[in-house]
Structure formats: C-alpha cells, structure tokens
C-alpha positions as CSV (number, residue, x, y, z in Angstrom):
1,M,-35.1,77.4,-43.6
2,H,-36.2,75.9,-40.3
3,R,-37.1,72.6,-42.0
4,A,-33.6,72.4,-43.6
5,L,-32.0,72.9,-40.3
6,A,-34.2,70.2,-38.7
7,R,-33.2,67.7,-41.5
8,T,-29.5,68.3,-41.0
9,E,-29.7,68.0,-37.2
10,Q,-31.4,64.6,-37.3
11,A,-29.5,61.8,-35.7
12,A,-27.2,59.9,-38.1
13,P,-28.1,56.2,-38.6
14,I,-26.3,53.7,-36.4
15,T,-23.6,52.1,-38.5
16,A,-20.6,49.9,-38.0
17,T,-17.5,52.0,-37.6
18,P,-13.9,50.9,-37.4
19,R,-14.2,51.0,-33.6
20,S,-17.4,48.9,-33.3
21,P,-17.5,45.2,-32.6
22,A,-19.7,44.7,-35.7
23,Y,-16.9,46.1,-37.8
24,D,-14.3,43.6,-36.6
25,W,-16.6,40.7,-36.7
26,G,-17.7,41.6,-40.2
27,L,-14.1,41.8,-41.3
28,L,-13.4,38.4,-39.6
29,L,-16.3,36.9,-41.5
30,I,-15.0,38.2,-44.8
31,R,-11.4,37.1,-44.1
32,L,-12.4,33.6,-42.9
33,T,-14.8,32.9,-45.7
34,F,-12.7,34.4,-48.5
35,G,-9.3,33.2,-47.1
36,L,-10.3,29.7,-46.4
37,L,-12.0,29.3,-49.8
38,M,-8.8,30.6,-51.5
39,A,-6.7,28.3,-49.3
40,G,-8.9,25.4,-50.4
41,H,-8.5,26.4,-54.0
42,G,-4.8,26.3,-53.6
43,A,-5.0,22.9,-51.8
44,Q,-6.8,21.5,-54.8
45,K,-3.8,22.3,-56.9
46,L,-1.2,21.3,-54.4
47,F,-2.7,18.2,-52.7
48,G,-5.5,17.0,-55.0
49,I,-8.1,17.4,-52.2
50,F,-11.6,19.0,-52.5
51,G,-11.9,17.5,-56.0
52,G,-8.7,19.0,-57.2
53,M,-6.2,17.5,-59.7
54,G,-3.1,17.7,-57.5
55,L,0.3,19.1,-58.4
56,T,1.2,16.8,-61.3
57,E,-2.0,17.1,-63.2
58,T,-2.3,20.9,-62.5
59,G,1.3,21.2,-63.7
60,K,0.3,19.7,-67.0
61,G,-2.5,22.2,-67.3
62,F,0.0,25.1,-66.6
63,A,2.3,23.7,-69.2
64,A,-0.5,23.7,-71.7
65,L,-1.0,27.4,-71.0
66,G,2.7,28.1,-71.7
67,Y,4.1,28.0,-68.2
68,H,7.3,25.9,-68.3
69,P,8.1,24.0,-66.3
70,G,4.4,23.6,-65.6
71,K,4.8,21.8,-62.3
72,I,7.0,24.5,-60.8
73,F,4.5,27.2,-61.9
74,A,1.6,25.1,-60.5
75,L,3.5,24.9,-57.2
76,V,4.0,28.7,-57.2
77,G,0.3,29.3,-58.0
78,G,-1.0,26.7,-55.6
79,L,1.2,28.0,-52.7
80,S,0.2,31.6,-53.5
81,E,-3.5,30.7,-53.2
82,F,-3.0,28.4,-50.2
83,L,-0.7,30.6,-48.1
84,G,-2.3,33.8,-49.3
85,G,-5.7,32.5,-48.3
86,L,-4.5,31.3,-44.9
87,G,-2.8,34.6,-44.3
88,L,-6.0,36.5,-45.0
89,A,-8.1,34.1,-42.9
90,V,-6.0,34.6,-39.8
91,G,-5.0,38.1,-40.6
92,L,-1.3,37.4,-40.7
93,F,1.0,39.4,-43.0
94,T,-2.2,40.7,-44.6
95,P,-0.6,43.0,-47.3
96,L,1.7,40.1,-48.4
97,A,-1.2,37.6,-48.4
98,A,-3.3,40.0,-50.5
99,A,-0.3,40.5,-52.9
100,A,0.0,36.7,-53.4
101,L,-3.7,36.4,-54.4
102,I,-3.6,39.6,-56.6
103,G,-0.6,38.2,-58.5
104,V,-2.2,34.9,-59.2
105,M,-5.4,36.5,-60.3
106,I,-3.6,38.9,-62.7
107,N,-1.9,35.8,-64.3
108,A,-5.3,34.0,-64.5
109,M,-6.8,37.1,-66.2
110,A,-3.9,37.4,-68.6
111,T,-3.6,33.8,-69.6
112,V,-7.0,32.1,-69.1
113,T,-10.0,34.3,-68.6
114,G,-9.0,37.6,-70.3
115,P,-9.7,36.5,-73.9
116,H,-13.3,35.5,-72.9
117,G,-14.5,39.0,-71.8
118,L,-16.0,40.0,-68.6
119,W,-18.6,37.5,-67.5
120,E,-17.9,34.2,-65.9
121,T,-20.7,32.6,-67.9
122,S,-18.4,33.0,-71.0
123,G,-15.3,32.1,-69.1
124,G,-14.4,35.7,-68.5
125,V,-12.5,37.7,-65.9
126,E,-15.4,38.4,-63.5
127,Y,-14.4,35.9,-60.8
128,S,-10.7,36.8,-60.9
129,V,-11.5,40.5,-60.7
130,C,-13.7,39.9,-57.6
131,I,-10.9,37.9,-55.9
132,A,-8.3,40.5,-56.6
133,V,-10.5,43.4,-55.5
134,V,-11.5,41.7,-52.2
135,A,-7.8,40.9,-51.5
136,L,-6.8,44.5,-52.2
137,A,-9.7,45.9,-50.2
138,V,-8.8,43.9,-47.1
139,A,-5.2,45.1,-47.4
140,M,-6.4,48.7,-47.6
141,I,-9.0,48.4,-44.8
142,G,-6.7,46.3,-42.6
143,P,-7.6,42.9,-41.1
144,G,-9.4,44.4,-38.0
145,R,-8.8,43.8,-34.3
146,L,-9.6,40.1,-34.5
147,A,-6.4,39.3,-36.4
148,V,-2.8,38.5,-35.7
149,D,-1.6,41.6,-37.6
150,R,-3.3,43.9,-35.0
151,F,0.0,43.9,-33.2
152,F,2.0,45.1,-36.2
153,R,2.3,48.5,-37.9
154,W,0.6,47.3,-41.1
155,G,-2.3,45.8,-39.1
156,A,-4.3,49.0,-39.5
157,G,-4.3,48.9,-43.3
158,G,-4.1,52.1,-45.3
159,W,-3.0,53.5,-48.7
160,A,0.6,52.2,-48.2
161,E,-0.6,48.6,-47.5
162,G,-2.9,48.7,-50.5
163,A,-0.2,50.1,-52.7
164,F,2.2,47.4,-51.4
165,A,-0.3,44.6,-52.1
166,L,-1.2,45.8,-55.6
167,G,2.4,46.7,-56.5
168,L,4.0,43.5,-55.4
169,G,1.2,41.4,-56.8
170,G,1.5,43.3,-60.1
171,I,5.3,43.0,-60.2
172,A,5.2,39.3,-59.4
173,A,2.6,38.7,-62.1
174,A,4.7,40.7,-64.7
175,I,7.8,38.6,-63.8
176,V,5.9,35.3,-64.2
177,L,4.2,36.4,-67.4
178,S,7.6,37.5,-68.9
179,L,9.2,34.1,-68.2
C-alpha cells in the first residue's frame, strides 16, 4: 500500500500547458507552417506562382471535375485556401479560416481523392483528411496568445468554435457539391 501511495505522489512530468510560453510558441509554429503552406497552395491556383497553373488553367481542371463554371469554382477554392491559410497563420478569424479549409478539403475528398481510398500513394484522402483535421483542431484549441484573435471572444477556441468551423465548412461544401 505504501508503494502505491508513493507512485501517485510522484511529481507530474513538466509539460506545456495552455498558460506556458511553449504552448503558445508551439501553436504559432503549427499555425505559421500550416497556414502559409495552405496560402501558398491557394496562390498556386490564383496567381500561378510556386509552380501553380494559375486561375485559367486551374479553372479548366475544375470544369473537368464537373464544377461549372470552372474558373469561378477555381477562384472560390483558391481564395478559400489562400485566405483561410493566411487567417490561420496570423490567427485572425480562426474559426472562419478553419471553415474555409475544411470546406475545400471536403470537396476535394468528395470529387478527387475519395474514389481512390485512404492512402495518398493511391491518390486517396489521406492528405485532405490531415488538412481538415489540423484546421478543425486549431479552431477547437484556439490560436494561442501569439495571435490577433487573442483580443476576441473566439480567440480562446472551444467546442463552439470547432462546431462552427466544421458546420460552416460542411454546409459550404454541401452547397458547392449540390450546384
């Protein structure tokens, strides 16, 4: 009995908590890396930079997938990735930024990657699922203290912010898919 008590009274390991600097810097690292890469992915579609095709060619690809007019849907997808990524990177309107990325990824899974199964090596949904889950997680956790949103009510994250991001992203994806 004495040994059991001794084990439970041991000091807890030192971890990053929501109040520690490591927590906020870790969230910033995730937001910047993830957000800027997503913004770059959107910029490929919109502006043809970073090896992208630009809006006209991307629009042709969207039209081939059944999105008509393709250029308009390419603009919506590109702006969602670009602005959603920038929003996450700086921590501005985090739940809305997450919703934009979630909606685009649901569409990607439904029209491009879904028929190919799970793994990216077969062209599957693996990558899109990861993007959607990271965006949702950041909305739920909140962007941290090193973000513009720290001054707003939604800046702390939570269940409501996660539900908003997932719900709005899902509704937007459903609307686009039904057109």
